[in-house]
C-alpha positions as MATLAB code, in Angstrom:
seq = 'XXXXXXXXXXXXXXXXXXXXXXXXXXXXXXXXXXXXXXXXXXXXXXXXXXXXXXXXXXXXXXXXXXXXXXXXXXXXXXXXXXXXXXXXXXXXXXXXXXXXXXXXXXXXXXXXXXXXXXXXXXXXXXXXXXXXXXXXXXXXXXXXXXXXXXXXXXXXXXXXXXXXXXXXXXXXXXXXXXXXXXXXXXXXXXXXXXXXXXXXXXXXXXXXXXXXXXXXXXXXXXXXXXXXXXXXXXXXXXXXXXXXXXXXXXXXXXXXXXXXXXXXXXXXXXXXXXXXXXXXXXXXXXXXXXXXXXXXXXXXXXXXXXXXXXXXXXXXXXXXXXXXXXXXXXXXXXXXXXXXXXXXXXXXXXXXXXXXXXXXXXXXXXXXXXXXXXXXXXXXXXXXXXXXXXXXXXXXXXXXXXXXXXXXXXXXXXXXXXXXXXXXXXXXXXXXXXXXXXXXXXXXXXXXXXXXXXXXXXXXXXXXXXXXXXXXXXXXXXXXXX';
ca = [
     107.053  -49.666   63.865;
     110.675  -49.722   62.507;
     110.731  -53.495   61.892;
     114.153  -54.696   60.671;
     116.585  -57.682   60.718;
     117.496  -60.904   58.896;
     118.509  -64.483   59.563;
     117.976  -65.127   63.240;
     117.949  -61.545   64.551;
     115.171  -58.972   64.168;
     113.912  -55.841   66.002;
     110.883  -53.545   66.037;
     109.217  -50.895   68.180;
     105.946  -51.766   69.980;
     103.750  -48.628   69.941;
     101.010  -48.671   72.642;
      97.551  -47.651   71.471;
      96.748  -46.278   74.927;
      97.261  -46.668   78.644;
      97.361  -50.176   80.060;
      98.618  -53.635   79.058;
     100.219  -54.051   75.610;
     101.664  -57.310   74.224;
     103.222  -58.988   71.149;
     103.252  -62.708   70.159;
     104.537  -64.711   67.127;
     101.872  -67.288   66.370;
     102.808  -70.923   65.457;
     103.408  -71.591   61.742;
     104.027  -67.946   61.000;
     107.392  -68.642   59.297;
     109.524  -71.728   58.274;
     113.162  -72.717   58.449;
     115.215  -73.709   55.360;
     113.782  -77.246   55.430;
     110.216  -76.019   55.566;
     109.434  -76.568   59.247;
     106.920  -74.100   60.669;
     107.784  -72.220   63.826;
     106.528  -72.927   67.307;
     104.480  -70.083   68.863;
     106.492  -67.651   70.943;
     105.851  -66.706   74.538;
     103.963  -63.350   74.736;
     105.957  -60.194   75.373;
     103.805  -57.868   77.566;
     104.282  -54.542   79.244;
     101.950  -52.140   81.127;
     102.094  -48.755   79.473;
     101.642  -45.864   81.987;
     102.421  -42.250   81.154;
      99.938  -40.677   83.607;
     101.412  -38.720   86.490;
     100.106  -39.854   89.884;
      98.074  -37.439   91.992;
      98.126  -36.910   95.728;
      95.331  -35.728   98.040;
      95.783  -34.398  101.586;
      92.798  -34.375  103.929;
      92.036  -33.908  107.617;
      89.026  -34.458  109.848;
      90.003  -31.400  111.902;
      87.689  -28.387  111.353;
      88.962  -25.041  110.132;
      89.747  -23.195  112.331;
      90.815  -25.770  114.894;
      92.242  -25.930  118.386;
      93.473  -29.500  117.856;
      97.226  -30.205  117.940;
      98.629  -32.186  116.323;
      96.321  -32.042  113.326;
      95.784  -35.542  111.861;
      96.335  -35.721  108.088;
      95.661  -38.544  105.636;
      97.478  -38.803  102.281;
      95.989  -40.724   99.368;
      98.015  -41.410   96.185;
      96.258  -42.294   92.953;
      98.990  -44.909   92.301;
     101.319  -46.781   94.582;
     104.767  -45.369   95.225;
     107.829  -46.797   96.886;
     109.701  -43.546   97.420;
     107.112  -41.232   99.048;
     108.501  -40.011  102.405;
     107.833  -37.242  104.901;
     110.669  -35.243  103.306;
     108.437  -34.865  100.248;
     105.995  -32.661  102.233;
     106.410  -28.882  102.102;
     105.280  -27.222  105.352;
     104.273  -23.754  106.517;
     104.501  -22.914  110.244;
     104.382  -26.584  111.212;
     106.346  -29.821  111.486;
     105.515  -33.447  110.691;
     105.365  -36.284  113.190;
     104.321  -39.931  113.132;
     104.603  -40.344  109.354;
     103.587  -43.849  108.234;
     102.037  -45.765  105.352;
     102.842  -47.519  102.102;
     101.476  -48.028   98.615;
      98.693  -45.487   98.118;
      97.784  -44.712  101.740;
      99.782  -42.661  104.248;
      99.172  -40.559  107.340;
     101.006  -38.074  109.503;
     100.430  -35.464  112.187;
     100.791  -31.788  111.358;
     102.190  -30.045  114.440;
     101.522  -26.259  114.467;
     104.487  -24.092  115.387;
     102.153  -21.454  116.860;
      98.852  -19.646  116.439;
      97.618  -18.903  112.940;
      97.672  -20.499  109.509;
      99.512  -23.815  109.040;
      99.693  -25.799  105.805;
     101.142  -28.865  104.095;
     101.681  -29.458  100.368;
     103.296  -32.177   98.268;
     105.107  -30.442   95.362;
     105.310  -31.892   91.852;
     107.790  -34.709   91.134;
     108.279  -35.427   94.828;
     107.768  -39.156   94.202;
     107.299  -41.512   91.253;
     104.955  -44.346   90.432;
     106.048  -47.794   89.227;
     106.397  -46.464   85.688;
     108.676  -43.650   86.823;
     106.123  -40.854   86.378;
     106.557  -37.952   88.771;
     103.494  -36.784   90.707;
     101.320  -33.746   90.136;
     101.506  -31.192   92.968;
      98.771  -31.548   95.584;
      96.366  -28.838   96.644;
      97.485  -27.311   99.943;
      95.934  -28.577  103.144;
      95.580  -25.584  105.454;
      94.065  -24.971  108.854;
      93.990  -21.954  111.143;
      95.305  -23.096  114.497;
      93.631  -21.216  117.344;
      93.791  -22.075  121.039;
      93.128  -18.524  122.262;
      89.849  -18.099  124.138;
      87.505  -15.428  122.769;
      86.562  -12.495  124.997;
      83.944   -9.768  125.214;
      85.352   -6.591  123.680;
      82.497   -4.198  124.395;
      78.878   -3.795  125.453;
      76.857   -0.909  124.012;
      73.211   -0.023  124.637;
      71.390    0.756  121.375;
      67.804    1.331  122.503;
      65.761    0.742  125.603;
      65.193   -2.812  124.348;
      68.478   -3.684  122.630;
      72.164   -4.055  123.544;
      75.110   -4.877  121.251;
      77.858   -7.254  122.429;
      81.113   -7.303  120.432;
      83.540  -10.233  120.708;
      87.279  -10.388  120.042;
      86.823  -12.797  117.133;
      84.232  -14.653  115.058;
      82.003  -16.816  117.231;
      80.406  -20.244  116.843;
      78.422  -22.619  119.024;
      75.996  -21.049  121.508;
      76.439  -17.444  120.399;
      72.772  -16.948  119.374;
      71.277  -18.732  122.403;
      69.632  -16.094  124.646;
      70.167  -18.315  127.694;
      73.921  -17.723  127.432;
      73.589  -13.993  128.145;
      72.756  -12.508  131.555;
      71.713   -8.903  132.135;
      72.422   -7.062  135.375;
      73.343   -3.626  136.625;
      71.571   -0.585  137.994;
      70.044    0.094  134.573;
      68.309   -3.280  134.223;
      64.944   -1.946  135.362;
      62.131   -4.290  134.340;
      64.058   -6.054  131.564;
      64.271   -9.811  132.085;
      67.587  -11.354  133.049;
      68.017  -12.938  129.617;
      67.253  -11.396  126.219;
      64.422  -12.742  124.084;
      66.563  -13.006  120.951;
      70.185  -12.735  119.800;
      71.211  -12.173  116.190;
      74.347  -11.259  114.259;
      74.516   -7.531  113.678;
      77.692   -7.710  111.572;
      81.339   -8.681  111.946;
      81.764   -9.978  115.504;
      78.900   -7.915  116.979;
      75.667   -9.531  118.139;
      72.470   -7.698  119.093;
      70.521   -8.746  122.167;
      66.846   -7.735  122.093;
      63.980   -7.749  124.564;
      60.305   -7.710  123.569;
      59.136   -5.821  126.641;
      60.310   -4.022  129.748;
      62.274   -0.871  130.473;
      65.757    0.165  131.501;
      66.469    2.746  134.184;
      67.635    6.063  132.747;
      71.395    6.487  133.157;
      71.868    3.160  134.923;
      74.709    0.734  134.207;
      74.010   -2.132  131.799;
      76.177   -5.241  132.315;
      76.108   -8.321  130.083;
      77.742  -11.569  131.269;
      78.385  -14.258  128.636;
      78.778  -17.978  129.361;
      78.853  -21.285  127.499;
      79.664  -19.963  124.030;
      82.609  -20.918  121.826;
      84.604  -19.453  118.965;
      84.775  -21.185  115.572;
      87.777  -23.248  116.712;
      85.843  -24.566  119.712;
      87.485  -22.447  122.421;
      85.218  -21.544  125.344;
      84.669  -17.863  126.128;
      87.491  -16.589  128.315;
      88.195  -13.524  130.433;
      86.755  -10.968  130.209;
      83.435  -12.654  129.514;
      81.424   -9.552  130.420;
      81.162   -5.877  129.683;
      79.395   -2.843  131.116;
      77.976    0.217  129.419;
      78.370    2.675  132.279;
      75.389    5.018  132.419;
      73.974    3.450  129.275;
      70.425    2.861  130.479;
      67.865    4.391  128.114;
      64.348    5.070  129.308;
      61.367    4.228  127.172;
      58.672    6.029  129.180;
      55.030    5.036  128.888;
      52.870    7.073  126.547;
      49.190    7.449  125.758;
      48.599    5.785  122.390;
      44.812    6.057  122.079;
      41.825    7.888  123.535;
      38.155    7.006  123.281;
      36.473    9.431  122.710;
      39.364   10.924  120.758;
      40.597   14.413  121.501;
      38.428   17.086  119.905;
      35.300   14.943  119.901;
      31.852   16.158  120.889;
      30.439   14.540  124.018;
      26.663   14.377  123.922;
      25.679   13.422  127.485;
      26.566   14.336  131.086;
      28.101   10.967  131.978;
      30.802    9.431  129.823;
      33.598    6.867  130.075;
      36.999    7.927  128.764;
      39.182    4.970  127.772;
      42.918    5.662  127.838;
      45.267    3.159  126.147;
      48.922    3.161  127.241;
      51.983    1.924  125.378;
      52.816   -0.542  128.156;
      51.745   -1.744  131.584;
      51.345    1.167  133.993;
      50.825    1.315  137.744;
      49.659    3.825  140.326;
      46.481    4.873  138.509;
      43.703    6.432  140.581;
      40.955    9.022  140.105;
      43.206   11.892  141.171;
      45.449   11.305  138.148;
      42.808   12.801  135.826;
      42.101   16.493  136.379;
      39.086   18.120  134.668;
      38.729   21.814  133.902;
      36.785   24.109  131.587;
      33.147   25.210  131.434;
      31.879   21.642  131.174;
      33.668   20.529  134.363;
      32.250   22.949  136.950;
      30.442   20.169  138.843;
      31.977   17.138  137.126;
      33.850   14.353  138.875;
      36.103   11.401  138.051;
      35.231    7.947  139.375;
      37.555    5.050  140.148;
      39.480    3.978  137.014;
      39.121    0.338  135.995;
      41.601   -1.802  134.083;
      40.024   -2.957  130.800;
      42.924   -5.183  129.789;
      45.369   -4.605  126.978;
      46.955   -1.671  128.884;
      43.677    0.280  128.637;
      42.104    2.035  131.633;
      38.544    3.426  131.816;
      37.919    6.691  133.666;
      34.199    7.297  134.432;
      33.237   11.000  134.208;
      29.941   12.274  135.669;
      27.886   15.491  135.906;
      29.219   17.243  132.823;
      27.494   20.353  131.551;
      27.718   21.949  128.134;
      30.916   23.723  127.252;
      34.603   22.986  126.816;
      36.063   20.089  128.776;
      39.825   20.098  129.285;
      41.434   16.906  130.573;
      44.888   16.631  132.134;
      46.338   13.186  132.889;
      49.349   12.621  135.165;
      49.812   16.279  136.044;
      52.485   15.577  138.660;
      55.624   13.371  138.467;
      54.986    9.925  139.908;
      51.245    9.974  139.190;
      51.441    7.173  136.632;
      54.534    5.021  136.008;
      55.551    1.886  134.186;
      56.757   -1.064  136.230;
      60.360    0.150  135.886;
      59.419    3.431  137.558;
      59.475    5.640  134.453;
      56.967    8.502  134.601;
      54.160    9.118  132.152;
      54.566   12.685  130.924;
      51.606   14.989  131.450;
      49.000   14.566  128.689;
      46.364   17.211  127.952;
      43.382   17.046  125.595;
      39.944   18.615  125.164;
      36.313   17.916  124.235;
      33.212   19.909  123.511;
      30.190   18.867  125.544;
      26.994   19.423  123.538;
      23.830   17.697  124.671;
      21.801   18.575  121.585;
      23.254   18.372  118.114;
      23.380   21.957  116.891;
      24.100   21.269  113.233;
      22.391   19.420  110.414;
      24.518   17.535  107.900;
      23.756   16.339  104.369;
      25.413   15.066  101.221;
      25.227   16.790   97.859;
      25.708   13.822   95.561;
      25.642   15.737   92.290;
      28.377   18.142   93.395;
      30.422   15.614   95.396;
      30.020   17.590   98.627;
      29.246   17.206  102.309;
      27.644   20.306  103.818;
      26.080   21.459  107.080;
      24.089   24.319  108.560;
      22.357   25.380  111.766;
      19.001   23.748  112.569;
      17.261   27.121  112.351;
      17.274   29.551  109.427;
      19.187   32.677  110.461;
      17.000   35.618  111.394;
      15.958   37.706  108.396;
      17.016   35.036  105.877;
      15.111   32.443  103.887;
      15.781   28.846  102.921;
      17.031   30.125   99.579;
      19.168   32.964  100.930;
      20.506   31.606  104.212;
      24.248   32.216  104.708;
      25.112   29.602  107.327;
      25.629   26.707  104.907;
      29.191   25.333  105.131;
      31.096   23.164  102.700;
      32.829   20.549  104.867;
      34.239   18.358  102.085;
      34.352   18.838   98.314;
      35.659   16.770   95.417;
      34.091   13.457   96.468;
      32.873   10.955   93.840;
      29.220   10.503   94.834;
      28.572   10.856   98.583;
      25.140    9.463   99.449;
      24.131    8.519  102.999;
      25.654   10.313  106.013;
      25.726    9.691  109.766;
      27.299   11.835  112.475;
      28.918   10.710  115.735;
      29.317   13.921  117.766;
      30.642   11.922  120.737;
      33.759   11.026  118.768;
      33.700   14.038  116.478;
      33.327   11.927  113.324;
      31.071   11.824  110.279;
      30.608    8.719  108.116;
      29.221    8.491  104.605;
      28.636    6.031  101.795;
      29.773    6.453   98.202;
      28.008    3.950   95.913;
      29.939    4.891   92.776;
      33.279    4.582   94.571;
      31.956    1.395   96.272;
      33.146    2.381   99.751;
      32.395    3.822  103.184;
      34.482    6.810  104.286;
      34.843    9.028  107.342;
      36.422   12.281  108.487;
      36.448   14.587  111.490;
      33.513   16.948  111.917;
      35.823   19.939  111.792;
      38.167   20.844  108.955;
      41.788   20.464  110.130;
      43.506   23.786  110.847;
      45.113   25.335  107.781;
      43.169   23.121  105.359;
      40.129   23.645  103.125;
      37.152   21.452  102.128;
      39.068   20.542   98.967;
      42.457   19.847  100.588;
      41.613   18.272  103.931;
      43.820   15.280  104.771;
      41.726   13.544  107.420;
      39.464   11.627  105.010;
      39.743    7.870  105.581;
      38.626    4.920  103.463;
      37.020    2.634  106.063;
      35.568   -0.121  103.862;
      36.313   -0.530  100.149;
      35.342   -3.029   97.444;
      31.618   -2.875   98.280;
      28.894   -3.226   95.643;
      26.642   -0.201   96.115;
      26.461    1.115   99.702;
      23.760    3.744  100.233;
      22.071    4.346  103.609;
      24.245    4.522  106.741;
      23.659    4.691  110.521;
      25.723    4.581  113.721;
      25.173    2.638  116.934;
      27.261    4.785  119.289;
      26.787    2.447  122.247;
      27.874   -0.772  120.506;
      30.387    1.172  118.435;
      29.212   -0.133  115.067;
      28.450    1.496  111.717;
      25.680    0.015  109.540;
      24.944    0.495  105.838;
      22.529   -0.823  103.242;
      23.398   -2.317   99.860;
      20.255   -2.447   97.669;
      21.975   -4.220   94.777;
      22.869   -7.146   97.035;
      19.792   -6.868   99.258;
      22.017   -6.640  102.338;
      22.526   -4.699  105.532;
      26.168   -4.826  106.608;
      28.157   -3.461  109.516;
      31.711   -2.888  110.712;
      33.686   -1.379  113.564;
      34.255    2.400  113.421;
      37.797    1.793  112.134;
      36.496   -0.309  109.221;
      37.531   -3.683  110.620;
      35.237   -6.621  111.272;
      32.960   -6.270  108.240;
      30.012   -8.658  108.468;
];
């Protein structure tokens, strides 16, 4: 643009079309002198046009946070510079050492002045490229410098199987490895020396959990921590342990299941009572089960036998008809878990009836289950008898029924509802046939179950399905359908 001149002197402006090399040349024969001679080609005039500001990137292989000092830093320029020096670096809580480099590649060490955040930044226009363009400001390079060892701040028992450990800062390598935690103290009881799992509870608190065992009530719980590091790589320091004085929490053993269940009818003089405990128990013998009531006047308890799965079988003999009251672990120390925690006294009852004294039937049309005495009451007739009881009302279409007086249960089929159900023989206290809450769906999704029977010795319920031409069975709890 702006071409002007005459004779032997001319000028113009060369306007670059973009970044990079631009040039101008006068080709041969473009003009002539006064005698008509054409010109010789000129030498090219070339320049590199650059209006882009150089950028600068700071990087470091040191993690954040870090316990490394000095912190190695690399500096990469997008274009070479001849005037980039360490004075061009703006620092926070640090100094620079060992600055070196040229062109586009430099390095230096960032030396922290103390604990905490340190940073380095190259501000804008700190250096220029070959075209004289000042640089764009870099993003800050920052690291948290930390050489302080983490410590255990507190230990707090949460349950009989869990303890929280709180650290002085955020933790890193090894913190969730159960092998790095050791349990001791008078409250350890039967808990293993290392937890089964460790997981972050929140903040700097980790929860140690055990899958089994028991503490000792009121005992001291001490946790010792080794071989774990904070995020900067500092090994756990002192104190590396903590104690919850008197923090031991007892989880005593309990009875979780009875077979026959409490309230059942026992139909013979000799019966085995299976007692399932919540955990391993010790010290069990025949004297731990005390029988009383009309049915126990000549009864005795044989030697209990371990059935596995924390279940013990107590053989009972010479029962007579009447009420049987059972008391287990009447005295402290009768039955304990392996940590020495006592089983609290457990009491339950049965009715011993050698002959079934009721007849049961379904009333499909009215959705009922009813019962009555085997004999018509004196002075009454089959049409006027007054001993008929409604046990359950509001069913869909009850059909077959079977009674297990030993366990105090009745089972029935419902072909329209396509299921097998059960309930206790007696209506729960405070409830009615229409509102009782003990009705269970044992097996659902059947086709058309009708007849039903019980094998009390093998503990199986059987039913027919005429639509499918099948006889099926299941366990009394509805599992194991085949």
